[in-house]
C-alpha positions, 0 to 999 in steps of 0.5 A: 500500500502506498500513502500519498498526501492529498494535493490539488492534483489528486483531489479528483482521485479522492472525489471519484473514490467517494462516489463509489464508496458504499458508505455515507459521505460527510462534509468531513470527507470533502477534500477541501475542508482540511485546507480551510482548517489549516488556513483558519487554525494553522492545524496542518492539513495531513489528509492522505489517499491510500493506493494499491499500485495506481488504484485508490483504495481509501482516503483519510482526512486529518489535520495535525493539532500539536502532536496529535493527528485529528480526523477531523477537528471542529467537525463531528466526523472523519476516519478512513474510508476503505475499499471493502476487500481490505482489512481496516485495522491493518490499514489503520496500523499502517496509517499510524506508523506513517504519521508516528503521532497520537490520534483522535479519530471520529467516525461511524465505527470503533477501532480495535482495542489493539490500536487505540486506548479508549473509545467514547461512544456517548455522541450520536449524529441525527440524520433525516432522510429527505423526501422528494418534495416539501409537501411529502416532507411536511406530511412525514412530520407529526402534527405537532412539528407541522404546527411549530413549523407553520407558526414561523410563517404565520408570525411573519418571519422571513428568511434570507439565504446567501453567502459571505454578505450575510456573515455579520447577521449570522455571527451576531446571533451566533455570538449572542447565543454562545455567550449565553450558553457559556461557550467561547465563540469560534473565530469569525474567519472560520465561517468566512473561509468556509463561505469563500473557499469550500469546494465540491459542495455548497456552503450557505448561510440562513438568516431568519428575520422578525420585524427586520431583526436577525433572530436565528441563523445557521450555516449548511455545508454539503458534500455529495448527497449529504447536507449538515448544519454544523452551527445554528443559533436562535435567540431564545426570546423569539422561540414563541414566534417559531424562529428556531423550528422555521429556520430548520424547516427552511434548511430542510426545504432548501436541501430537498429542492437542491436534490440532496438525500440526507439532512444531518442535524449534527451531533448531540450527546445521547439523551440530551435536550439537543438529542430530543429536539433532533428526534422530534423531526423523525431523525435516525441516530447514527452512532459516533465513535471518538477513538483516542490513542492516548486520551487526556485525563482532563477534558475541558469539554466536559467541565460544565462549571466553566460554562457558568464562569464564561457566561459571566464574562462581559460579552465584548471581552468574551468575543475577543478572547473566545477564539483563543480558547475555542481553537483548542476545544475542537 
């Protein structure tokens, strides 16, 4: 087996392999994503293709974060896509030897205990199978969800779909909600880089307005037949007007009309409030496995008390220093 770094001259090989791969592609397997992460966070894009002679037999998206190879930082997925006739553990063993580094791999499968020290399976991703039309999709939802979606339209909420020209509105709502939740914001440049540099798929912003005020916002990214909303935010005080449900409906309707098959609501901790919200739309859970070669004994992502402290920091200060911390909570 030959391992070759992903470059402009072999992106077509990568995409062609994914076209014929029987598993579900995700935005983390888009070959343009690694370079965006590198541009934003200075995490070196280390993505590789796997060849048997001149035939691509697999792909592995990843970036280097310190001395750790992560597949993929700041996204829910990653891991090796491999032709079925090859042994995945053996291929991972060769990949690990090639990089000679620690690993964190997020994927739809666990990796053998012989290769990793710990696997966390507390997270799921929620996939919605899209129907052929908006009417059919609406009929798929239960009566309560249909009522919640229609409420936004009745209350006069209007939606704008676009690109980087809507970034101010998106980031205003996003940063507001992140501060209320006690989470540091991601740098604005991540979103501008996605909107400007993402290839082989779409990146679109959705903004909901109530009386000309942005009240909910989101970004979708697509690859092949797959759509995901990695980030969405809705001002809590406008929930009574159906702002959040209407936002998700507009993303789903757009995805149907563009011909996509799967709409992902993104990841959640199993049994959490976020998980319950996603299930209300009739989603199917897809188990996620976070595989670690050498997990840390202390994980700031699991320290809830820090959120209470962060929420008390003045927002103007939190917005300035947030990207320094969020870069490392990937």
